C-alpha positions in Angstrom: 0.1 0.1 0.0 1.4 3.3 -1.2 2.1 6.2 1.3 0.2 9.3 0.2 3.0 11.8 0.1 2.9 13.7 -3.1 0.9 14.8 -6.1 2.0 12.0 -8.2 1.5 9.1 -6.1 -0.9 6.1 -6.6 -3.5 6.2 -4.0 -4.7 2.6 -2.6 -7.3 2.9 0.2 -8.3 0.0 2.4 -12.2 1.1 2.4 -13.1 -2.5 3.6 -11.0 -1.9 6.8 -12.7 1.1 8.0 -14.9 0.7 11.1 -18.6 1.5 10.7 -19.3 5.1 11.0 -21.4 4.4 14.0 -18.6 2.8 15.8 -16.1 5.7 15.0 -18.5 8.1 16.1 -19.2 6.2 19.5 -15.5 5.7 20.0 -15.0 9.5 20.5 -16.9 9.7 23.6 -16.4 6.3 25.0 -12.9 4.7 24.0 -11.1 7.9 23.5 -13.0 10.1 26.2 -9.9 10.6 28.5 -7.4 11.3 25.7 -9.5 13.0 23.2 -13.0 14.1 24.0 -12.3 15.4 27.6 -9.4 17.2 26.3 -11.2 18.9 23.5 -14.0 19.9 26.0 -11.4 21.3 28.4 -9.7 23.5 25.7 -13.2 24.8 24.7 -14.0 25.8 28.4 -10.6 27.0 29.4 -10.2 29.4 26.5 -13.9 30.1 25.6 -13.2 28.8 21.9 -17.0 28.1 21.3 -19.9 30.3 22.4 -23.7 30.7 21.9 -24.4 32.2 18.5 -21.0 31.2 16.9 -21.0 30.1 13.3 -17.8 28.2 12.8 -15.9 27.4 9.7 -14.1 24.1 10.4 -10.9 24.0 8.0 -10.7 20.2 6.7 -7.3 19.5 5.0 -8.0 15.8 4.9 -5.2 15.1 7.2 -5.8 13.0 10.6 -6.0 16.2 12.8 -8.9 18.0 10.7 -10.9 15.0 10.2 -10.8 14.4 13.9 -11.6 17.8 14.9 -14.7 17.8 12.3 -16.0 14.7 14.1 -15.6 16.5 17.5 -17.5 19.3 16.4 -20.2 17.2 15.3 -20.5 15.5 18.6 -20.2 18.7 20.5 -23.2 20.0 18.5 -25.1 16.8 19.0 -24.5 16.7 22.9 -23.4 20.1 23.9 -25.6 22.9 25.6 -24.4 25.6 23.3 -26.1 26.7 20.2 -23.8 27.3 17.3 -23.6 26.6 13.4 -20.9 24.7 11.6 -19.6 25.0 8.2 -16.8 22.5 6.9 -14.6 24.1 4.4 -11.9 22.2 2.3 -9.5 24.1 0.0 -7.9 22.3 -2.9 -4.5 24.0 -3.4 -3.9 21.9 -6.5 -4.3 18.3 -5.4 -3.6 15.4 -7.8 -7.1 14.0 -8.7 -6.4 10.9 -6.7 -5.6 13.0 -3.6 -8.7 15.1 -4.0 -10.9 11.9 -4.5 -9.5 10.4 -1.2 -10.5 13.7 0.5 -13.7 13.4 -0.6 -14.2 9.7 -0.1 -13.2 10.2 3.6 -15.5 12.9 4.1 -18.4 11.2 2.7 -17.8 8.1 4.7 -17.5 10.3 7.9 -20.5 12.2 7.1 -18.5 15.5 7.0 -20.4 17.8 4.6 -17.7 19.8 3.2 -17.7 22.8 0.8 -14.5 22.3 -1.7 -13.0 25.3 -3.3 -10.0 25.7 -5.5 -7.0 28.0 -4.8 -4.1 27.0 -7.0 -1.7 27.7 -4.2 0.7 24.9 -5.0 1.3 26.4 -8.5 1.7 29.8 -7.1 4.0 28.8 -4.3 6.2 26.8 -6.7 6.5 29.8 -8.9 7.4 32.5 -6.4 8.8 30.8 -3.4 10.9 28.1 -4.7 13.6 28.0 -1.9 11.2 28.2 1.1 7.7 27.3 0.0 6.2 26.1 3.4 6.0 29.4 4.8 4.4 31.0 1.8 2.0 28.1 1.3 0.8 28.3 5.1 0.4 32.0 4.8 -1.7 31.7 1.6 -3.7 29.0 2.8 -4.7 30.8 5.8 -5.6 33.9 3.8 -7.7 31.8 1.5 -9.6 30.0 4.4 -10.4 33.2 6.2 -11.8 34.7 2.7 -14.1 31.5 2.6 -15.0 31.6 6.1 -16.0 35.2 5.8 -17.9 34.4 2.7 -20.0 32.0 4.4 -20.8 34.5 7.2 -18.7 32.7 10.0 -17.2 34.5 12.8 -14.7 31.8 13.8 -12.2 29.9 11.7 -11.2 26.6 13.5 -7.8 24.9 12.6 -6.5 21.4 13.6 -3.3 22.2 15.5 -2.7 19.9 18.4 -0.6 19.8 21.6 2.4 18.7 20.0 2.2 21.5 17.3 2.2 24.0 20.3 5.4 22.9 21.9 7.1 22.3 18.7 6.4 25.7 17.6 7.5 27.1 20.9 10.8 25.2 20.6 11.4 26.2 17.0 11.0 29.8 18.0 13.5 29.5 20.8 16.0 27.5 18.7 15.8 29.0 15.3 14.1 32.5 15.8 15.6 33.5 18.9 12.5 34.5 20.6 9.9 32.9 23.0 6.6 32.7 21.2 4.0 30.1 21.5 0.9 28.9 19.3 -2.1 30.7 21.1 -5.4 28.6 21.5 -7.2 31.6 19.8 -6.4 35.0 18.3 -8.3 37.7 16.5 -7.6 38.1 12.8 -5.7 41.4 11.9 -6.7 41.3 8.2 -10.3 40.1 8.4 -12.4 42.0 10.9 -14.7 40.1 12.9 -13.0 36.8 12.3 -11.4 34.8 15.1 -9.2 31.9 14.7 -9.5 29.0 17.2 -7.5 25.7 17.9 -9.6 23.2 19.9 -7.2 20.3 19.7 -5.0 22.4 21.8 -4.7 19.9 24.6 -4.8 16.6 22.5 -1.5 14.8 21.8 -0.8 13.7 18.4 -0.4 10.3 19.5 -3.8 9.9 20.6 -5.0 11.2 17.1 -2.9 8.7 15.4 -4.4 5.9 17.4 -8.0 7.0 16.8 -7.3 7.4 13.1 -5.5 4.0 12.7 -8.1 2.2 14.9 -10.9 3.6 12.8 -9.4 2.3 9.8 -9.0 5.8 8.1 -6.3 6.7 5.6 -5.8 10.5 5.8 -4.0 12.9 3.5 -0.4 13.9 4.2 1.0 17.4 3.1 0.4 15.9 -0.5 2.8 18.8 -1.8 5.8 17.6 -3.9 7.3 21.2 -3.9 8.2 20.9 -0.2 9.0 17.2 -0.3 11.6 17.8 -3.1 13.2 20.9 -2.3 13.6 21.5 1.4 14.0 19.7 4.8 11.4 20.3 7.4 12.8 21.8 10.7 9.7 20.7 12.5 10.6 17.1 11.9 14.1 17.9 13.5 12.3 19.3 16.5 10.3 16.3 16.9 13.4 13.9 17.1 15.0 16.4 19.6 11.9 16.1 21.9 12.1 12.2 21.7 15.7 12.5 22.7 15.0 14.8 25.7 12.2 12.4 26.8 14.8 9.7 27.5 16.0 11.7 30.4 13.0 14.0 31.0 9.8 12.0 31.0 7.3 15.0 30.9 9.3 17.5 28.9 6.5 18.2 26.5 4.3 19.3 29.5 7.2 21.5 30.8 7.6 23.2 27.6 4.0 23.9 27.4 3.7 25.2 31.1 6.6 27.5 30.4 4.4 29.7 28.0 1.8 29.6 31.1 4.5 30.7 33.7 6.6 33.5 32.2 7.8 35.5 35.1 8.1 39.1 33.6 10.5 40.2 36.5 13.1 37.6 35.2 13.3 38.1 31.4 15.6 40.7 29.7 13.2 41.9 27.2 9.7 41.5 25.6 7.5 42.8 22.6 4.1 44.3 22.7 2.1 45.9 19.7 5.2 46.0 17.8 7.3 48.0 20.2 10.3 46.2 22.1 10.9 46.7 25.7 13.8 46.1 28.1 13.7 45.2 31.7 15.9 48.2 32.3 13.1 50.5 31.0 11.3 49.7 34.6 14.5 48.8 36.6 14.7 52.2 38.3 10.9 52.3 38.9 11.0 49.6 41.6 
């Protein structure tokens, strides 16, 4: 069975191995209650990610994270106490027809009613950002999703970033950018007035998502971009490997990295930035 890694690959999907939809949906709140459902609900409550009257655009890339997020939102609407609406949007950045077919087949099987729209981002990125395509691709994808969410009258856009994305981003910024900046559970869009980005998988570990996906018999999409696969190495994978090495001697290193962003001591840092302006601890040193 081939791996789904690029625009030119052959897609062989074991549809006969997929669990019945009812069993998949039931497992979310039963079998995976502790590691997935409860953490999803906790993030929503802790950060007020969903509120009465919301209309949420759920971004469905076809990957394991977005497929699970879609089902979680459906379960929340079915069993929750809040009144909100959902729109499931899937952007086609230029997928090979087999890749697009897999996305559609998975969503149909999982009863996720997606709105598919084309953007042609792969072709544009390949032309204008040959050396470092991933940053430009992510930026263009975000803008395209915001535009579609706005068009559908949504006030929130949900992305499938999980717990490991958060800690990996934190380390990437420390080691490669020389700053301490993490991935926030929600933030207001600066370019699309009235739109807010939310990350409801914030507390859910990638390993739990992988187990759910594999046990359900679902074959999700990977990045599917040959531009990135052929031209650059991915620093995020280096960070993943580094965290694995650190765990040998520090069992809960991921939790420590995550908590570091919750426990910043403003009296023990050299400087910070707010609203585009940089500050030094010396600015306040003589005021104490």
